[in-house]
py3Dmol code that shows the C-alpha trace and the ligand (Angstrom):
import py3Dmol

protein = """\
ATOM      1  CA  MET A   1      18.087   3.998   4.114  1.00  0.00           C
ATOM      2  CA  GLU A   2      15.846   4.185   1.065  1.00  0.00           C
ATOM      3  CA  PHE A   3      14.163   7.140  -0.630  1.00  0.00           C
ATOM      4  CA  ILE A   4      11.680   7.203  -3.509  1.00  0.00           C
ATOM      5  CA  ASP A   5      11.490  10.142  -5.912  1.00  0.00           C
ATOM      6  CA  THR A   6       7.759  10.176  -6.657  1.00  0.00           C
ATOM      7  CA  HIS A   7       7.992  12.839  -9.371  1.00  0.00           C
ATOM      8  CA  ALA A   8      10.925  13.280 -11.747  1.00  0.00           C
ATOM      9  CA  HIS A   9      11.122  14.065 -15.453  1.00  0.00           C
ATOM     10  CA  LEU A  10      14.418  12.208 -15.882  1.00  0.00           C
ATOM     11  CA  TYR A  11      13.755  11.514 -19.577  1.00  0.00           C
ATOM     12  CA  VAL A  12      14.002  15.177 -20.704  1.00  0.00           C
ATOM     13  CA  LYS A  13      16.847  16.723 -22.699  1.00  0.00           C
ATOM     14  CA  ALA A  14      18.298  18.473 -19.643  1.00  0.00           C
ATOM     15  CA  PHE A  15      19.805  15.076 -18.724  1.00  0.00           C
ATOM     16  CA  ALA A  16      20.963  14.085 -22.224  1.00  0.00           C
ATOM     17  CA  ALA A  17      24.662  14.473 -21.420  1.00  0.00           C
ATOM     18  CA  ASP A  18      24.817  12.601 -18.103  1.00  0.00           C
ATOM     19  CA  ARG A  19      21.565  10.708 -17.573  1.00  0.00           C
ATOM     20  CA  GLU A  20      23.164   7.451 -16.402  1.00  0.00           C
ATOM     21  CA  LEU A  21      25.644   9.177 -14.083  1.00  0.00           C
ATOM     22  CA  MET A  22      22.779  11.251 -12.661  1.00  0.00           C
ATOM     23  CA  ILE A  23      20.837   8.055 -11.923  1.00  0.00           C
ATOM     24  CA  GLU A  24      23.934   6.513 -10.311  1.00  0.00           C
ATOM     25  CA  ARG A  25      24.316   9.609  -8.112  1.00  0.00           C
ATOM     26  CA  ALA A  26      20.714   9.222  -7.025  1.00  0.00           C
ATOM     27  CA  HIS A  27      21.285   5.569  -6.076  1.00  0.00           C
ATOM     28  CA  ALA A  28      24.467   6.583  -4.189  1.00  0.00           C
ATOM     29  CA  ASN A  29      22.248   8.938  -2.162  1.00  0.00           C
ATOM     30  CA  GLY A  30      19.777   6.207  -1.308  1.00  0.00           C
ATOM     31  CA  VAL A  31      17.151   6.925  -3.970  1.00  0.00           C
ATOM     32  CA  SER A  32      15.945   3.519  -5.144  1.00  0.00           C
ATOM     33  CA  THR A  33      13.045   4.288  -7.459  1.00  0.00           C
ATOM     34  CA  PHE A  34      11.912   7.066  -9.779  1.00  0.00           C
ATOM     35  CA  TYR A  35       8.324   7.722 -10.792  1.00  0.00           C
ATOM     36  CA  LEU A  36       8.235   9.471 -14.156  1.00  0.00           C
ATOM     37  CA  PRO A  37       5.221  11.665 -14.973  1.00  0.00           C
ATOM     38  CA  ASN A  38       4.386  12.125 -18.636  1.00  0.00           C
ATOM     39  CA  ILE A  39       3.916  15.606 -20.145  1.00  0.00           C
ATOM     40  CA  ASP A  40       2.343  15.245 -23.608  1.00  0.00           C
ATOM     41  CA  GLN A  41       2.468  13.288 -26.872  1.00  0.00           C
ATOM     42  CA  GLU A  42       6.012  14.437 -27.673  1.00  0.00           C
ATOM     43  CA  SER A  43       7.458  13.203 -24.381  1.00  0.00           C
ATOM     44  CA  ILE A  44       6.056   9.648 -24.583  1.00  0.00           C
ATOM     45  CA  PRO A  45       8.878   8.050 -26.657  1.00  0.00           C
ATOM     46  CA  ASP A  46      11.627   9.391 -24.352  1.00  0.00           C
ATOM     47  CA  LEU A  47       9.640   8.472 -21.231  1.00  0.00           C
ATOM     48  CA  LEU A  48       9.126   4.881 -22.380  1.00  0.00           C
ATOM     49  CA  ALA A  49      12.707   4.556 -23.622  1.00  0.00           C
ATOM     50  CA  LEU A  50      14.093   5.495 -20.202  1.00  0.00           C
ATOM     51  CA  GLU A  51      11.730   3.087 -18.472  1.00  0.00           C
ATOM     52  CA  ALA A  52      12.766   0.297 -20.866  1.00  0.00           C
ATOM     53  CA  ARG A  53      16.433   0.987 -20.104  1.00  0.00           C
ATOM     54  CA  PHE A  54      15.946   0.900 -16.309  1.00  0.00           C
ATOM     55  CA  PRO A  55      12.809  -1.235 -15.828  1.00  0.00           C
ATOM     56  CA  GLU A  56      13.587  -2.061 -12.176  1.00  0.00           C
ATOM     57  CA  THR A  57      13.863   1.560 -11.052  1.00  0.00           C
ATOM     58  CA  CYS A  58      12.071   3.846 -13.542  1.00  0.00           C
ATOM     59  CA  MET A  59       8.275   3.691 -13.439  1.00  0.00           C
ATOM     60  CA  ALA A  60       6.306   5.480 -16.137  1.00  0.00           C
ATOM     61  CA  MET A  61       3.023   7.302 -15.592  1.00  0.00           C
ATOM     62  CA  MET A  62       0.713   8.237 -18.460  1.00  0.00           C
ATOM     63  CA  GLY A  63      -1.265  11.457 -18.738  1.00  0.00           C
ATOM     64  CA  LEU A  64      -1.596  14.872 -20.346  1.00  0.00           C
ATOM     65  CA  HIS A  65      -0.068  17.806 -18.417  1.00  0.00           C
ATOM     66  CA  PRO A  66      -2.419  20.818 -18.094  1.00  0.00           C
ATOM     67  CA  CYS A  67       0.156  23.156 -19.692  1.00  0.00           C
ATOM     68  CA  SER A  68      -0.035  20.973 -22.809  1.00  0.00           C
ATOM     69  CA  VAL A  69      -3.829  21.249 -23.074  1.00  0.00           C
ATOM     70  CA  LYS A  70      -4.364  23.372 -26.223  1.00  0.00           C
ATOM     71  CA  GLU A  71      -6.727  23.410 -29.248  1.00  0.00           C
ATOM     72  CA  ASP A  72      -5.714  19.871 -30.219  1.00  0.00           C
ATOM     73  CA  TYR A  73      -6.106  18.316 -26.779  1.00  0.00           C
ATOM     74  CA  GLU A  74      -8.605  15.731 -28.022  1.00  0.00           C
ATOM     75  CA  THR A  75      -5.865  14.138 -30.123  1.00  0.00           C
ATOM     76  CA  ALA A  76      -3.437  14.175 -27.215  1.00  0.00           C
ATOM     77  CA  LEU A  77      -6.035  12.638 -24.896  1.00  0.00           C
ATOM     78  CA  ALA A  78      -6.789   9.898 -27.421  1.00  0.00           C
ATOM     79  CA  GLU A  79      -3.109   8.965 -27.415  1.00  0.00           C
ATOM     80  CA  VAL A  80      -3.000   8.877 -23.602  1.00  0.00           C
ATOM     81  CA  ARG A  81      -6.089   6.686 -23.614  1.00  0.00           C
ATOM     82  CA  SER A  82      -4.615   4.278 -26.163  1.00  0.00           C
ATOM     83  CA  TRP A  83      -1.466   3.839 -24.057  1.00  0.00           C
ATOM     84  CA  LEU A  84      -3.511   3.176 -20.926  1.00  0.00           C
ATOM     85  CA  GLU A  85      -5.326   0.420 -22.827  1.00  0.00           C
ATOM     86  CA  ARG A  86      -2.099  -1.072 -24.146  1.00  0.00           C
ATOM     87  CA  ARG A  87       0.060  -1.667 -21.036  1.00  0.00           C
ATOM     88  CA  PRO A  88       0.313  -1.021 -17.283  1.00  0.00           C
ATOM     89  CA  PHE A  89       1.397   2.353 -15.867  1.00  0.00           C
ATOM     90  CA  ALA A  90       2.210   3.480 -12.342  1.00  0.00           C
ATOM     91  CA  ALA A  91      -0.390   6.259 -12.366  1.00  0.00           C
ATOM     92  CA  VAL A  92      -2.345   8.674 -14.503  1.00  0.00           C
ATOM     93  CA  GLY A  93      -0.138  11.754 -14.451  1.00  0.00           C
ATOM     94  CA  GLU A  94       0.645  14.373 -14.458  1.00  0.00           C
ATOM     95  CA  ILE A  95      -2.786  15.906 -14.801  1.00  0.00           C
ATOM     96  CA  GLY A  96      -4.503  18.925 -13.242  1.00  0.00           C
ATOM     97  CA  LEU A  97      -4.899  22.661 -13.713  1.00  0.00           C
ATOM     98  CA  ASP A  98      -2.295  25.369 -14.239  1.00  0.00           C
ATOM     99  CA  LEU A  99      -3.705  28.863 -13.684  1.00  0.00           C
ATOM    100  CA  TYR A 100      -0.271  30.480 -13.474  1.00  0.00           C
ATOM    101  CA  TRP A 101       1.017  30.413 -17.034  1.00  0.00           C
ATOM    102  CA  ASP A 102      -1.983  30.759 -19.316  1.00  0.00           C
ATOM    103  CA  LYS A 103      -5.699  30.747 -18.600  1.00  0.00           C
ATOM    104  CA  THR A 104      -6.794  30.595 -22.266  1.00  0.00           C
ATOM    105  CA  PHE A 105      -7.666  26.894 -22.101  1.00  0.00           C
ATOM    106  CA  VAL A 106      -8.858  26.638 -18.522  1.00  0.00           C
ATOM    107  CA  ARG A 107     -12.172  25.072 -19.532  1.00  0.00           C
ATOM    108  CA  GLU A 108     -10.331  22.511 -21.677  1.00  0.00           C
ATOM    109  CA  GLN A 109      -7.862  21.879 -18.828  1.00  0.00           C
ATOM    110  CA  GLU A 110     -10.767  21.079 -16.547  1.00  0.00           C
ATOM    111  CA  ASP A 111     -12.350  18.773 -19.124  1.00  0.00           C
ATOM    112  CA  ALA A 112      -9.037  16.946 -19.695  1.00  0.00           C
ATOM    113  CA  PHE A 113      -8.525  16.587 -15.936  1.00  0.00           C
ATOM    114  CA  LEU A 114     -11.967  15.127 -15.263  1.00  0.00           C
ATOM    115  CA  ARG A 115     -11.794  12.696 -18.174  1.00  0.00           C
ATOM    116  CA  GLN A 116      -8.382  11.466 -17.059  1.00  0.00           C
ATOM    117  CA  CYS A 117      -9.754  11.073 -13.516  1.00  0.00           C
ATOM    118  CA  ALA A 118     -12.450   8.811 -14.966  1.00  0.00           C
ATOM    119  CA  TRP A 119      -9.769   6.756 -16.744  1.00  0.00           C
ATOM    120  CA  ALA A 120      -7.810   6.430 -13.499  1.00  0.00           C
ATOM    121  CA  ARG A 121     -10.933   4.961 -11.932  1.00  0.00           C
ATOM    122  CA  GLU A 122     -11.510   2.672 -14.890  1.00  0.00           C
ATOM    123  CA  PHE A 123      -7.910   1.354 -14.877  1.00  0.00           C
ATOM    124  CA  ASN A 124      -7.717   1.383 -11.076  1.00  0.00           C
ATOM    125  CA  LEU A 125      -4.736   3.759 -10.991  1.00  0.00           C
ATOM    126  CA  PRO A 126      -3.731   6.621  -8.689  1.00  0.00           C
ATOM    127  CA  ILE A 127      -3.518  10.144 -10.116  1.00  0.00           C
ATOM    128  CA  VAL A 128      -0.611  12.584  -9.820  1.00  0.00           C
ATOM    129  CA  ILE A 129      -1.870  16.144  -9.765  1.00  0.00           C
ATOM    130  CA  HIS A 130      -0.264  19.381 -10.967  1.00  0.00           C
ATOM    131  CA  SER A 131      -1.958  22.186  -9.023  1.00  0.00           C
ATOM    132  CA  ARG A 132      -0.113  25.421  -9.795  1.00  0.00           C
ATOM    133  CA  GLU A 133      -2.261  28.358  -8.586  1.00  0.00           C
ATOM    134  CA  SER A 134      -5.204  25.954  -8.650  1.00  0.00           C
ATOM    135  CA  THR A 135      -5.201  23.983  -5.387  1.00  0.00           C
ATOM    136  CA  ALA A 136      -8.613  25.309  -4.300  1.00  0.00           C
ATOM    137  CA  GLU A 137     -10.150  24.650  -7.727  1.00  0.00           C
ATOM    138  CA  LEU A 138      -8.832  21.072  -7.800  1.00  0.00           C
ATOM    139  CA  ILE A 139     -10.035  20.324  -4.270  1.00  0.00           C
ATOM    140  CA  ALA A 140     -13.504  21.548  -5.326  1.00  0.00           C
ATOM    141  CA  LEU A 141     -13.464  19.343  -8.444  1.00  0.00           C
ATOM    142  CA  LEU A 142     -12.334  16.251  -6.518  1.00  0.00           C
ATOM    143  CA  ARG A 143     -15.057  16.769  -3.931  1.00  0.00           C
ATOM    144  CA  LYS A 144     -17.642  16.333  -6.700  1.00  0.00           C
ATOM    145  CA  GLU A 145     -16.155  12.948  -7.679  1.00  0.00           C
ATOM    146  CA  PRO A 146     -17.650   9.787  -6.144  1.00  0.00           C
ATOM    147  CA  LYS A 147     -16.202   9.554  -2.630  1.00  0.00           C
ATOM    148  CA  GLY A 148     -13.175   7.316  -2.123  1.00  0.00           C
ATOM    149  CA  THR A 149     -12.818   6.359  -5.797  1.00  0.00           C
ATOM    150  CA  LEU A 150      -9.662   8.387  -6.463  1.00  0.00           C
ATOM    151  CA  SER A 151      -6.327   8.567  -4.687  1.00  0.00           C
ATOM    152  CA  GLY A 152      -2.841   9.818  -5.447  1.00  0.00           C
ATOM    153  CA  ILE A 153      -0.543  12.776  -4.906  1.00  0.00           C
ATOM    154  CA  PHE A 154      -0.871  16.550  -5.013  1.00  0.00           C
ATOM    155  CA  HIS A 155       2.578  16.974  -6.496  1.00  0.00           C
ATOM    156  CA  CYS A 156       4.684  19.987  -5.435  1.00  0.00           C
ATOM    157  CA  PHE A 157       2.185  20.930  -2.754  1.00  0.00           C
ATOM    158  CA  THR A 158       2.546  24.585  -1.702  1.00  0.00           C
ATOM    159  CA  GLY A 159      -0.906  25.331  -0.287  1.00  0.00           C
ATOM    160  CA  THR A 160      -2.204  26.323   3.135  1.00  0.00           C
ATOM    161  CA  LEU A 161      -2.615  24.117   6.198  1.00  0.00           C
ATOM    162  CA  THR A 162      -6.395  24.089   5.626  1.00  0.00           C
ATOM    163  CA  GLN A 163      -5.892  22.943   2.039  1.00  0.00           C
ATOM    164  CA  ALA A 164      -3.435  20.284   3.202  1.00  0.00           C
ATOM    165  CA  GLN A 165      -6.062  18.946   5.592  1.00  0.00           C
ATOM    166  CA  GLU A 166      -8.718  18.976   2.846  1.00  0.00           C
ATOM    167  CA  ILE A 167      -6.407  17.048   0.514  1.00  0.00           C
ATOM    168  CA  ILE A 168      -5.655  14.474   3.215  1.00  0.00           C
ATOM    169  CA  ASP A 169      -9.397  14.123   3.883  1.00  0.00           C
ATOM    170  CA  LEU A 170      -9.878  13.375   0.168  1.00  0.00           C
ATOM    171  CA  GLY A 171      -7.450  10.461   0.582  1.00  0.00           C
ATOM    172  CA  PHE A 172      -4.475  12.059  -1.157  1.00  0.00           C
ATOM    173  CA  TYR A 173      -0.819  12.485  -0.214  1.00  0.00           C
ATOM    174  CA  LEU A 174       1.183  15.714  -0.422  1.00  0.00           C
ATOM    175  CA  GLY A 175       4.269  15.664  -2.652  1.00  0.00           C
ATOM    176  CA  ILE A 176       7.068  17.630  -0.978  1.00  0.00           C
ATOM    177  CA  GLY A 177      10.060  18.859  -2.977  1.00  0.00           C
ATOM    178  CA  GLY A 178      12.685  21.573  -3.215  1.00  0.00           C
ATOM    179  CA  VAL A 179      10.289  24.400  -2.282  1.00  0.00           C
ATOM    180  CA  LEU A 180      10.504  23.126   1.312  1.00  0.00           C
ATOM    181  CA  THR A 181      14.110  24.380   1.459  1.00  0.00           C
ATOM    182  CA  PHE A 182      13.350  27.862   0.064  1.00  0.00           C
ATOM    183  CA  LYS A 183      13.676  30.767   2.482  1.00  0.00           C
ATOM    184  CA  ASN A 184      10.368  32.586   3.056  1.00  0.00           C
ATOM    185  CA  GLY A 185       8.546  29.840   1.177  1.00  0.00           C
ATOM    186  CA  GLY A 186       6.273  29.301   4.184  1.00  0.00           C
ATOM    187  CA  LEU A 187       5.890  25.623   3.336  1.00  0.00           C
ATOM    188  CA  ASP A 188       8.046  24.648   6.328  1.00  0.00           C
ATOM    189  CA  GLN A 189       5.421  26.068   8.729  1.00  0.00           C
ATOM    190  CA  VAL A 190       2.584  24.190   7.015  1.00  0.00           C
ATOM    191  CA  VAL A 191       4.558  20.947   6.888  1.00  0.00           C
ATOM    192  CA  SER A 192       5.520  21.206  10.562  1.00  0.00           C
ATOM    193  CA  GLU A 193       1.793  20.794  11.373  1.00  0.00           C
ATOM    194  CA  ILE A 194       1.223  17.742   9.150  1.00  0.00           C
ATOM    195  CA  SER A 195       2.021  14.151  10.053  1.00  0.00           C
ATOM    196  CA  LEU A 196       4.750  12.450   8.014  1.00  0.00           C
ATOM    197  CA  ASP A 197       2.127   9.789   7.292  1.00  0.00           C
ATOM    198  CA  TYR A 198       0.669  11.998   4.533  1.00  0.00           C
ATOM    199  CA  LEU A 199       3.881  13.121   2.845  1.00  0.00           C
ATOM    200  CA  VAL A 200       5.872  11.715  -0.055  1.00  0.00           C
ATOM    201  CA  LEU A 201       9.189  13.018  -1.394  1.00  0.00           C
ATOM    202  CA  GLU A 202       9.796  14.287  -4.907  1.00  0.00           C
ATOM    203  CA  THR A 203      12.167  16.447  -6.924  1.00  0.00           C
ATOM    204  CA  ASP A 204      10.213  17.468 -10.067  1.00  0.00           C
ATOM    205  CA  ALA A 205      13.662  17.261 -11.676  1.00  0.00           C
ATOM    206  CA  PRO A 206      14.963  19.077 -13.680  1.00  0.00           C
ATOM    207  CA  TYR A 207      12.881  21.877 -12.085  1.00  0.00           C
ATOM    208  CA  LEU A 208      12.715  23.377  -8.565  1.00  0.00           C
ATOM    209  CA  ALA A 209      16.121  22.338  -7.238  1.00  0.00           C
ATOM    210  CA  PRO A 210      16.430  22.581  -3.447  1.00  0.00           C
ATOM    211  CA  VAL A 211      18.896  24.862  -1.653  1.00  0.00           C
ATOM    212  CA  PRO A 212      21.920  25.023  -2.186  1.00  0.00           C
ATOM    213  CA  HIS A 213      21.243  24.223  -5.849  1.00  0.00           C
ATOM    214  CA  ARG A 214      18.261  26.565  -6.186  1.00  0.00           C
ATOM    215  CA  GLY A 215      17.944  27.954  -9.724  1.00  0.00           C
ATOM    216  CA  LYS A 216      20.142  25.232 -11.203  1.00  0.00           C
ATOM    217  CA  ARG A 217      19.187  21.892 -12.713  1.00  0.00           C
ATOM    218  CA  ASN A 218      17.494  19.591 -10.231  1.00  0.00           C
ATOM    219  CA  GLU A 219      18.191  15.845 -10.097  1.00  0.00           C
ATOM    220  CA  SER A 220      16.914  12.888  -8.107  1.00  0.00           C
ATOM    221  CA  ALA A 221      19.947  12.688  -5.787  1.00  0.00           C
ATOM    222  CA  TYR A 222      18.667  15.935  -4.222  1.00  0.00           C
ATOM    223  CA  VAL A 223      15.669  14.120  -2.750  1.00  0.00           C
ATOM    224  CA  ARG A 224      18.038  13.590   0.148  1.00  0.00           C
ATOM    225  CA  LEU A 225      18.330  17.368   0.704  1.00  0.00           C
ATOM    226  CA  VAL A 226      14.541  17.635   0.886  1.00  0.00           C
ATOM    227  CA  ALA A 227      14.462  14.691   3.312  1.00  0.00           C
ATOM    228  CA  GLU A 228      17.120  16.315   5.511  1.00  0.00           C
ATOM    229  CA  LYS A 229      15.098  19.534   5.667  1.00  0.00           C
ATOM    230  CA  LEU A 230      11.976  17.525   6.488  1.00  0.00           C
ATOM    231  CA  ALA A 231      13.787  15.728   9.329  1.00  0.00           C
ATOM    232  CA  GLU A 232      14.877  19.114  10.714  1.00  0.00           C
ATOM    233  CA  ILE A 233      11.322  20.500  10.547  1.00  0.00           C
ATOM    234  CA  LYS A 234       9.701  17.372  12.018  1.00  0.00           C
ATOM    235  CA  LYS A 235      12.457  17.039  14.646  1.00  0.00           C
ATOM    236  CA  CYS A 236      13.020  13.402  13.759  1.00  0.00           C
ATOM    237  CA  THR A 237      15.825  11.361  12.231  1.00  0.00           C
ATOM    238  CA  LEU A 238      16.591  11.135   8.522  1.00  0.00           C
ATOM    239  CA  GLU A 239      16.031   7.369   8.826  1.00  0.00           C
ATOM    240  CA  GLU A 240      12.488   7.982  10.040  1.00  0.00           C
ATOM    241  CA  VAL A 241      11.743  10.352   7.143  1.00  0.00           C
ATOM    242  CA  ALA A 242      13.118   7.750   4.710  1.00  0.00           C
ATOM    243  CA  ALA A 243      11.149   4.866   6.213  1.00  0.00           C
ATOM    244  CA  VAL A 244       7.795   6.659   6.452  1.00  0.00           C
ATOM    245  CA  THR A 245       7.878   8.514   3.112  1.00  0.00           C
ATOM    246  CA  THR A 246       9.054   5.378   1.276  1.00  0.00           C
ATOM    247  CA  ALA A 247       6.238   3.336   2.806  1.00  0.00           C
ATOM    248  CA  ASN A 248       3.802   6.107   1.802  1.00  0.00           C
ATOM    249  CA  ALA A 249       5.103   6.091  -1.792  1.00  0.00           C
ATOM    250  CA  ARG A 250       4.649   2.306  -1.951  1.00  0.00           C
ATOM    251  CA  ASN A 251       1.135   2.791  -0.651  1.00  0.00           C
ATOM    252  CA  VAL A 252       0.330   5.358  -3.368  1.00  0.00           C
ATOM    253  CA  PHE A 253       1.540   3.125  -6.198  1.00  0.00           C
ATOM    254  CA  PRO A 254       0.490  -0.330  -4.966  1.00  0.00           C
ATOM    255  CA  GLY A 255      -1.108  -1.643  -8.136  1.00  0.00           C
ATOM    256  CA  TYR A 256       1.950  -1.446 -10.320  1.00  0.00           C
ATOM    257  CA  ASP A 257       2.751  -5.010 -11.291  1.00  0.00           C
ATOM    258  CA  LEU A 258       6.479  -5.092 -12.037  1.00  0.00           C
ATOM    259  CA  ALA A 259       6.319  -8.670 -13.308  1.00  0.00           C
ATOM    260  CA  GLU A 260       3.621  -7.784 -15.797  1.00  0.00           C
ATOM    261  CA  LYS A 261       5.636  -4.779 -16.907  1.00  0.00           C
ATOM    262  CA  HIS A 262       8.758  -6.889 -17.464  1.00  0.00           C
ATOM    263  CA  ALA A 263       6.851  -9.467 -19.490  1.00  0.00           C
ATOM    264  CA  ASN A 264       5.408  -6.632 -21.527  1.00  0.00           C
ATOM    265  CA  GLN A 265       8.789  -5.061 -22.181  1.00  0.00           C
ATOM    266  CA  GLN A 266      10.379  -8.337 -23.193  1.00  0.00           C
ATOM    267  CA  GLY A 267       7.577  -8.555 -25.738  1.00  0.00           C
ATOM    268  CA  VAL A 268       8.374  -5.063 -26.963  1.00  0.00           C
ATOM    269  CA  SER A 269      12.115  -5.678 -27.322  1.00  0.00           C
ATOM    270  CA  LYS A 270      11.549  -8.802 -29.435  1.00  0.00           C
ATOM    271  CA  ASN A 271       9.784  -6.766 -32.101  1.00  0.00           C
TER     272      ASN A 271
END
"""
ligand_1 = """\
1
ZN
Zn 6.150 17.522 -13.134
"""
view = py3Dmol.view(width=600, height=400)
view.addModel(protein, "pdb")
view.setStyle({"model": 0}, {"cartoon": {"style": "trace"}})
view.addModel(ligand_1, "xyz")
view.setStyle({"model": 1}, {"stick": {}})
view.zoomTo()
view.show()
């Protein structure tokens, strides 16, 4: 049985003390691969260092997170762009809109999102979308993009059934994480109506740990807890959840050439 964690910030300081053990625990729970979304300029060195240490299992994305879009976002975007030109990445991510924390830079967030969407098209990469309190806005923006030219994941999806259907119609997958296990979250009812064919698993570690670890540090091993809850909701076996969501994750990130990445990293380590 194999799981893929399609969204995990395993390079952050929360894992400084036990990063390798945490990754071993994930493997022991069947999690084979970790897709690592970038946050901003500051996170890039740690992101790339973790990927270089575990090149077979840790796959870096490149992008500017909406919560990091501030006055100086042009500089941050230029850095993202230069990395996309330099080497392959699994996706452009995470990008999007966050209308929960701070709406000061909402116009800039939108600009950064659309420009990074254009880069995803240019580099033929999927996008991984952060949509906190902004699912409707992002669906509207994506509908204005040329049809069928973008694909990817609405990470940590918590919207309505109608929104889920709209996202699927746009050619995107829904990233399902710890929120699925929360009591009164309501996500279980939405997910019960959606085919497994459109779902991928994620943790968003170190955030949003599933029950019974809610409120504590999240880690990739807990993907299994999300998968177990999904099997219960969909009235199917854990094996089926693993097989379908893993195939979906491979379908989202098909263009990632591992061989090219390895050649690239050997080049880096010789310097
Ligand atoms: Zn994230």
